[in-house]
C-alpha positions as CSV (number, residue, x, y, z in Angstrom):
1,M,-0.2,-0.4,-0.4
2,K,1.2,3.6,-0.7
3,K,2.1,5.6,2.6
4,I,-0.9,8.0,1.7
5,D,-3.5,5.2,1.5
6,L,-2.2,3.9,5.4
7,I,-2.4,7.1,6.7
8,L,-6.4,7.4,5.1
9,A,-6.5,4.1,6.8
10,H,-5.5,5.3,10.0
11,Q,-7.2,8.5,10.0
12,A,-10.7,6.7,9.7
13,Q,-9.8,3.9,12.4
14,L,-8.8,7.3,14.9
15,S,-12.3,9.1,13.6
16,R,-14.3,5.8,15.1
17,C,-12.5,6.1,18.7
18,R,-14.4,6.4,21.8
19,L,-11.5,5.9,24.3
20,C,-12.5,8.2,26.2
21,P,-15.8,8.7,28.1
22,E,-15.1,13.0,29.2
23,M,-13.9,13.9,26.2
24,I,-16.2,15.4,23.8
25,Q,-16.7,14.4,19.8
26,P,-15.7,14.0,16.9
27,V,-12.5,13.6,17.0
28,I,-10.2,16.1,15.0
29,I,-8.1,15.2,12.7
30,G,-6.0,17.3,10.1
31,Q,-5.7,16.5,6.6
32,A,-4.0,13.5,5.8
33,V,-0.5,14.5,4.0
34,A,2.6,12.3,4.1
35,S,4.7,14.9,4.8
36,E,8.3,14.8,6.7
37,I,6.7,17.6,9.3
38,L,4.6,17.0,12.0
39,L,3.1,19.5,14.1
40,I,1.7,18.5,17.1
41,G,-1.0,20.6,19.3
42,Q,-2.2,20.1,22.5
43,A,-6.3,19.0,22.1
44,P,-8.3,20.7,19.9
45,G,-11.0,23.7,21.3
46,D,-14.6,23.9,22.2
47,K,-14.6,25.2,18.3
48,E,-13.1,22.8,16.4
49,G,-15.5,20.5,16.5
50,A,-17.6,22.7,14.7
51,L,-15.3,23.4,12.2
52,G,-13.9,19.9,11.9
53,R,-9.5,21.0,11.6
54,P,-7.5,21.7,14.4
55,F,-6.3,25.3,15.2
56,A,-9.7,26.2,13.5
57,W,-10.7,29.0,16.0
58,T,-8.2,32.1,17.4
59,A,-5.2,30.1,18.1
60,G,-4.7,29.0,14.9
61,K,-4.9,32.3,13.8
62,T,-2.3,33.6,15.5
63,L,0.0,30.6,14.8
64,F,-0.8,30.2,11.0
65,K,0.2,34.7,11.6
66,W,3.3,33.2,12.8
67,F,3.8,30.7,9.6
68,E,3.3,33.7,7.4
69,S,6.0,35.5,8.9
70,I,8.4,32.9,7.6
71,G,6.8,32.2,3.9
72,I,4.2,29.5,4.0
73,G,0.2,30.7,4.5
74,E,-2.3,28.8,6.5
75,Q,-3.7,26.4,3.3
76,D,-0.3,25.9,2.0
77,F,0.5,24.1,5.7
78,R,-2.3,22.4,6.1
79,R,-2.1,20.8,2.2
80,Q,1.9,19.8,3.2
81,V,2.6,19.2,7.2
82,Y,0.4,17.0,8.6
83,M,-1.2,18.3,12.2
84,S,-1.9,16.0,14.9
85,A,-2.0,16.6,19.0
86,V,-1.8,15.3,21.9
87,C,-5.4,14.4,22.3
88,R,-7.8,14.4,19.4
89,C,-10.8,15.2,21.1
90,F,-12.1,18.4,23.1
91,P,-11.5,18.0,26.8
92,G,-14.5,19.9,28.2
93,K,-14.8,23.6,30.0
94,N,-12.5,23.7,33.6
95,P,-15.5,24.5,36.0
96,K,-12.3,27.1,37.2
97,G,-11.8,28.8,34.0
98,G,-10.5,27.8,30.4
99,D,-10.4,24.5,28.6
100,R,-9.8,21.3,31.3
101,V,-6.2,19.6,30.8
102,P,-6.4,16.1,29.3
103,N,-5.4,13.6,32.1
104,K,-2.7,10.7,32.3
105,N,-4.9,8.4,31.3
106,E,-7.0,10.3,28.5
107,I,-3.0,11.1,27.0
108,A,-1.6,7.7,27.1
109,S,-5.2,6.5,25.5
110,C,-4.1,8.8,23.1
111,S,-0.2,8.4,22.3
112,R,-1.4,5.1,20.0
113,W,-2.5,7.5,17.3
114,I,0.2,9.7,17.4
115,N,2.9,7.2,17.9
116,R,1.2,5.2,14.8
117,E,1.3,8.1,12.8
118,I,5.2,8.6,13.9
119,E,5.7,5.0,12.4
120,L,3.8,5.7,8.9
121,L,5.3,9.3,8.6
122,Q,8.9,8.8,9.8
123,P,9.1,13.0,10.0
124,K,12.4,14.5,10.1
125,L,10.7,17.5,12.0
126,V,8.7,17.8,14.5
127,L,7.5,20.7,16.0
128,P,5.6,20.4,19.4
129,V,3.3,23.8,20.0
130,G,2.7,24.2,23.8
131,K,4.0,22.7,26.9
132,L,1.5,19.9,27.2
133,A,3.0,18.8,23.6
134,I,6.7,19.9,24.1
135,A,6.2,17.4,27.3
136,Q,5.4,14.6,25.9
137,Y,9.2,14.5,23.6
138,L,11.2,17.0,26.0
139,E,12.0,17.4,29.5
140,V,10.7,21.2,30.2
141,N,10.9,22.6,33.1
142,K,10.1,26.3,32.0
143,L,9.4,27.5,28.3
144,V,12.9,29.4,28.4
145,D,14.5,26.2,28.4
146,V,13.2,24.7,24.8
147,I,12.2,27.6,22.9
148,G,14.4,29.5,20.0
149,K,16.7,26.0,20.1
150,Q,16.8,23.0,17.6
151,L,17.1,19.6,19.2
152,K,17.4,16.0,18.3
153,Q,15.5,13.8,20.0
154,R,14.8,9.7,19.3
155,V,10.9,9.5,19.2
156,N,9.6,5.8,18.7
157,G,12.4,4.6,16.9
158,V,13.0,7.3,14.4
159,D,15.1,10.4,14.9
160,V,13.9,13.6,14.5
161,D,14.6,17.6,15.0
162,I,12.4,19.1,17.5
163,I,11.6,23.0,17.5
164,S,9.0,24.0,20.0
165,L,6.7,26.5,19.6
166,P,4.5,28.5,22.9
167,H,1.0,27.8,22.8
168,P,-0.7,30.8,20.6
169,S,-3.6,31.0,23.1
170,G,-5.1,34.5,23.3
171,A,-5.1,33.7,27.0
172,S,-1.4,33.1,27.4
173,T,0.6,36.5,27.5
174,W,4.5,34.2,27.2
175,H,4.9,34.4,23.1
176,R,4.1,38.5,23.5
177,M,6.5,39.9,26.5
178,S,10.2,39.0,26.9
179,P,11.9,37.1,26.8
180,G,9.1,34.9,24.9
181,K,8.4,37.3,22.4
182,E,12.6,36.7,21.2
183,L,12.6,33.3,22.1
184,L,9.7,32.4,19.5
185,A,11.5,34.9,16.6
186,Q,14.6,32.5,17.3
187,A,12.4,29.6,17.4
188,L,11.1,30.7,13.9
189,E,14.3,31.8,12.6
190,L,15.6,28.2,12.9
191,L,12.0,26.4,11.3
192,S,12.9,28.8,8.5
193,Q,16.4,27.4,7.7
194,H,15.0,23.8,8.5
195,E,15.5,21.5,5.4
196,S,12.4,20.0,5.4
197,W,10.6,23.7,5.5
198,K,12.7,25.2,2.9
199,K,10.2,22.2,0.8
200,L,7.1,23.3,1.4
201,G,6.2,25.9,-1.4
């Protein structure tokens, strides 16, 4: 089977996942694309379900502005980069405000899907977005330790470059103030120079 057919079969299976009773359907899946770049978000927000794609709301607007600043618009990005997440369904609201953070069991259950994607894609570049996503692959106490750096890591038996990005949430001021603002610019510069990014058109 061609890689793209395997990805489509994987996504069909993923769309039927009902492993986490507290998660709110539907399963949010990015475009099926045999990409050497894998973007990993945290979990969809409450608007993504109706719109049917990851990073479809406010955080997405900010994220795609970042990518546009280094030469790739939203449509081209979605068409050429595989978009994944730590958890694929909306976790629901936190009674104290904001979205609920997925628990360890939900993260573990959902990890089977991303592990399979890494196996299928054999990515060269991984872009984890936000602390929850970054923490799946790197030891991170503070964002300043990892943002603005390109790190090599073996993930599921695949050697990858990791360029971490802060979460583009409107609720976060980290990427809009020093040192976050400067570290984000550094991360985007590293991304723009990466061989896998340069292949995007």
